[in-house]
C-alpha positions as CSV (number, residue, x, y, z in Angstrom):
1,M,330.7,14.5,31.7
2,R,330.0,17.9,33.9
3,S,333.1,18.9,35.5
4,H,331.0,19.6,39.0
5,S,327.7,19.1,40.7
6,Y,324.7,21.7,41.2
7,D,325.7,21.2,45.0
8,D,329.2,22.3,44.5
9,V,328.3,25.5,43.1
10,L,325.8,25.7,46.3
11,A,327.4,24.8,48.8
12,G,330.3,28.2,48.3
13,R,326.9,30.1,48.5
14,P,325.9,31.8,52.3
15,K,322.8,30.0,53.6
16,R,320.4,32.7,54.1
17,K,319.5,32.9,57.7
18,V,316.1,32.7,59.3
19,S,315.1,35.1,61.7
20,E,314.1,34.1,65.8
21,V,311.4,35.4,66.8
22,P,309.5,35.4,70.9
23,A,305.8,33.5,70.2
24,E,304.6,36.1,72.3
25,A,300.9,35.3,72.7
26,G,298.2,36.8,70.2
27,L,301.6,36.9,67.5
28,V,299.7,36.6,64.0
29,V,301.4,34.0,61.7
30,E,301.0,31.7,59.4
31,E,301.8,28.2,58.9
32,P,302.7,27.3,55.0
33,G,301.8,23.9,54.9
34,S,298.2,23.9,55.7
35,G,297.6,27.6,55.2
36,F,296.8,27.9,58.5
37,C,297.0,31.9,59.7
38,G,296.1,32.5,63.3
39,A,297.8,34.3,67.1
40,V,299.6,32.7,69.3
41,V,297.6,31.8,72.3
42,R,300.3,28.9,74.2
43,L,303.1,27.1,73.7
44,E,303.5,23.8,75.0
45,H,306.0,20.3,74.7
46,G,307.8,22.3,71.6
47,T,305.0,22.6,70.1
48,V,302.7,26.2,69.7
49,V,298.7,26.4,69.4
50,L,297.3,29.1,67.1
51,E,293.8,30.0,66.7
52,D,292.1,31.9,63.5
53,R,289.8,34.3,63.6
54,H,287.2,32.0,63.5
55,G,288.2,30.7,67.3
56,R,289.4,27.6,65.7
57,H,292.8,25.4,67.5
58,R,295.6,24.2,65.5
59,V,298.4,22.7,67.1
60,F,301.9,23.1,64.9
61,P,305.2,21.7,66.0
62,L,308.0,25.0,67.0
63,V,310.5,23.6,63.6
64,P,313.0,25.9,62.4
65,A,311.8,28.2,59.6
66,G,308.4,26.6,60.3
67,F,306.0,29.8,60.2
68,L,305.7,32.6,57.7
69,L,305.7,36.3,59.5
70,E,304.6,38.7,56.8
71,G,305.3,36.6,54.3
72,K,309.0,35.6,55.9
73,P,310.4,32.5,56.9
74,V,310.7,32.9,60.7
75,T,311.5,30.0,63.6
76,L,309.5,31.2,66.3
77,V,311.0,30.5,70.3
78,G,310.6,30.3,73.5
79,P,311.9,33.0,75.8
80,K,315.1,31.7,76.3
81,A,316.0,31.1,73.1
82,A,315.0,34.7,72.4
83,G,316.7,35.9,74.5
84,H,314.9,38.0,76.3
85,P,311.8,37.9,77.9
86,Q,308.2,37.5,77.0
87,R,305.3,39.0,77.6
88,V,302.7,36.7,79.2
89,I,298.8,37.0,78.8
90,S,297.0,36.2,81.6
91,A,293.6,34.1,80.9
92,S,291.6,37.2,81.1
93,G,294.0,39.1,78.1
94,S,295.8,41.1,80.5
95,V,299.7,41.2,80.6
96,K,300.8,39.1,83.7
97,V,302.7,40.3,86.5
98,A,305.9,38.4,86.7
99,S,306.7,37.2,90.1
100,L,303.3,38.6,91.7
101,R,303.3,39.2,95.6
102,A,298.9,39.1,95.7
103,R,298.4,43.0,97.4
104,T,296.5,43.1,100.7
105,A,292.7,42.6,100.5
106,R,290.8,46.4,99.7
107,D,287.5,46.7,101.6
108,S,286.2,47.2,98.1
109,R,284.6,43.3,97.2
110,I,282.8,41.8,94.2
111,W,279.2,39.8,95.4
112,V,278.4,36.7,92.6
113,E,275.3,34.5,92.7
114,G,277.2,31.4,94.2
115,R,279.7,28.9,94.6
116,H,280.7,28.1,90.2
117,D,280.3,31.7,89.8
118,A,283.2,32.6,92.3
119,E,284.8,29.5,90.5
120,L,285.1,30.9,87.0
121,V,285.9,34.3,87.7
122,E,289.3,33.5,89.5
123,R,289.5,30.9,86.5
124,V,289.8,33.4,84.4
125,W,290.6,36.7,86.1
126,G,291.9,35.6,89.5
127,H,295.7,37.0,88.4
128,D,294.1,40.5,87.5
129,L,292.6,40.4,91.2
130,R,295.2,39.6,93.1
131,V,297.0,42.4,91.6
132,E,294.1,44.8,92.3
133,G,293.3,43.1,95.2
134,V,290.2,42.4,95.3
135,V,288.2,39.6,96.8
136,V,285.4,37.7,95.2
137,E,282.6,36.5,97.5
138,P,279.6,33.9,96.8
139,L,276.0,35.4,98.2
140,D,273.9,32.4,97.6
141,G,271.5,34.1,95.9
142,V,270.4,37.5,95.1
143,D,267.1,37.2,97.3
144,V,269.2,38.8,100.4
145,L,271.1,41.5,98.3
146,A,269.6,44.5,99.9
147,E,269.7,43.0,103.9
148,R,273.6,41.7,103.1
149,I,274.5,45.5,101.4
150,D,273.8,46.9,104.5
151,E,275.2,44.9,106.5
152,F,277.9,45.3,104.7
153,G,278.2,49.1,105.4
154,T,279.4,51.2,102.0
155,G,281.3,54.1,101.6
156,P,284.2,55.9,100.4
157,G,286.6,53.3,99.4
158,R,284.4,50.5,100.4
159,R,282.3,49.7,97.6
160,L,280.5,47.0,96.5
161,G,280.6,45.1,92.4
162,V,277.4,42.6,92.3
163,L,277.4,39.9,89.5
164,V,274.0,38.9,88.6
165,D,272.9,35.8,86.7
166,H,270.0,36.4,84.2
167,L,269.7,39.9,84.9
168,V,267.3,41.0,81.5
169,T,264.3,42.9,81.9
170,G,261.1,40.8,83.8
171,S,263.2,38.4,85.4
172,K,263.1,38.0,89.4
173,E,267.0,39.3,89.7
174,S,265.8,42.6,87.8
175,R,263.5,43.4,89.8
176,L,264.9,42.9,93.1
177,V,268.1,44.8,91.6
178,E,265.9,47.9,90.8
179,R,265.7,48.6,94.5
180,I,268.7,49.4,95.2
181,D,270.1,53.1,95.0
182,D,273.7,53.5,96.2
183,P,275.9,54.9,94.5
184,N,279.0,52.6,96.1
185,V,276.9,50.3,94.3
186,L,277.5,49.0,91.2
187,V,275.3,45.6,89.6
188,T,276.2,44.2,87.0
189,G,275.3,41.2,85.2
190,H,275.0,38.7,82.5
191,P,271.2,37.4,79.9
192,Y,271.7,33.6,81.0
193,I,270.2,31.8,83.2
194,D,272.7,30.3,85.0
195,I,276.4,31.0,84.7
196,W,277.4,28.0,83.0
197,Q,275.7,28.8,80.0
198,A,278.2,32.0,79.9
199,V,280.9,29.3,78.9
200,K,280.9,28.8,74.5
201,P,279.5,25.8,73.3
202,A,282.5,25.5,71.4
203,A,284.5,25.4,74.1
204,L,283.0,22.3,75.2
205,G,282.6,20.4,72.5
206,I,278.9,20.6,71.7
207,G,276.5,22.8,69.0
208,A,274.3,24.8,71.6
209,W,273.1,24.3,75.2
210,P,269.5,22.4,75.0
211,E,266.2,24.1,75.9
212,I,265.3,23.0,79.4
213,P,261.5,22.7,79.6
214,R,260.0,25.5,82.6
215,G,260.2,23.9,86.6
216,V,262.8,21.6,85.5
217,D,266.3,22.8,87.7
218,W,267.8,23.9,85.3
219,K,271.8,21.9,85.8
220,E,269.9,18.6,86.3
221,G,268.3,18.9,82.7
222,V,271.3,20.2,80.8
223,C,273.4,17.3,82.6
224,A,270.3,14.7,81.8
225,E,270.5,16.1,78.1
226,L,273.6,15.8,77.6
227,G,275.2,12.4,79.8
228,W,277.3,14.4,82.1
229,G,276.1,12.3,85.4
230,E,275.4,14.7,88.4
231,P,275.3,18.5,88.5
232,Y,278.6,18.6,90.2
233,E,280.0,16.7,87.3
234,G,278.9,18.3,85.0
235,W,280.3,21.6,86.1
236,Q,284.3,19.9,86.2
237,R,283.6,19.8,82.7
238,V,282.3,22.8,82.2
239,L,284.9,25.0,84.8
240,G,287.9,22.7,83.1
241,A,287.0,23.7,79.6
242,V,287.5,27.6,79.8
243,R,290.9,28.2,79.6
244,G,290.6,32.2,79.1
245,F,288.5,34.4,78.1
246,R,287.8,33.7,74.6
247,D,286.2,30.9,76.2
248,L,283.0,32.8,78.1
249,E,280.2,35.1,76.1
250,S,281.0,38.5,75.9
251,P,278.2,40.1,78.1
252,L,280.0,38.4,80.8
253,L,283.2,39.9,79.7
254,G,281.6,43.1,79.4
255,A,279.8,42.7,83.4
256,V,283.3,41.4,85.3
257,E,286.0,44.3,83.5
258,R,283.1,47.1,84.4
259,L,282.7,45.5,88.5
260,I,286.9,45.2,88.6
261,D,286.9,49.0,87.6
262,F,284.5,50.6,89.4
263,V,285.3,48.7,92.8
264,T,289.3,49.7,92.1
265,G,288.9,52.8,91.1
266,T,288.9,55.9,93.3
């Protein structure tokens, strides 16, 4: 008969302490049980959402020693448990400013074609725009762009950035934009028929945006093809699917970032 058990022997050894690491957005860890490796997106209700390099999301519980960081077990914790402040990332990917008080609005503006464009820009870049004091206004189309610019009256410290849908060679929009010749106006755009298309299909759980025949209203055609009801109902689906910049196509991201840099520059 053994005079002691293995438990008795191990009980006298000090347990190795597992480091606590703040679950900051962008931190790359591995969940050893599944082998899933990804960057921290957010914490919610005792879980952490990770995103891998293919854009796939997985949710895991925040358990002790539940993850590997550079091959070593760690415990992911929220900012309070870690004992020091956590860097928070805004929907646009910028570092969020704590206790933000919106800056007084600049004279410069960003114009977008319609209400949906304005709501999507606010959804992703709203924090950045309030930090910079930039107001986004809908134009309700670019047919009157030249006249609106004249009415606005540009000049040093009074710039305009304009975001245009379907800005491709030969389009009506491109011909209208070609008439604009003002160093205090920057027009950028994306190639999509409508701002809806700048949202990645994967964010909406669809394989691709449907092809709509010429002569059919694009939004109505999309809603009919996907069974989304009326366009106002379809837009709620589209906007609700956008959590941050990763849900948008890169041409739109680049276009908006350029406009923000332009109207906040000197």
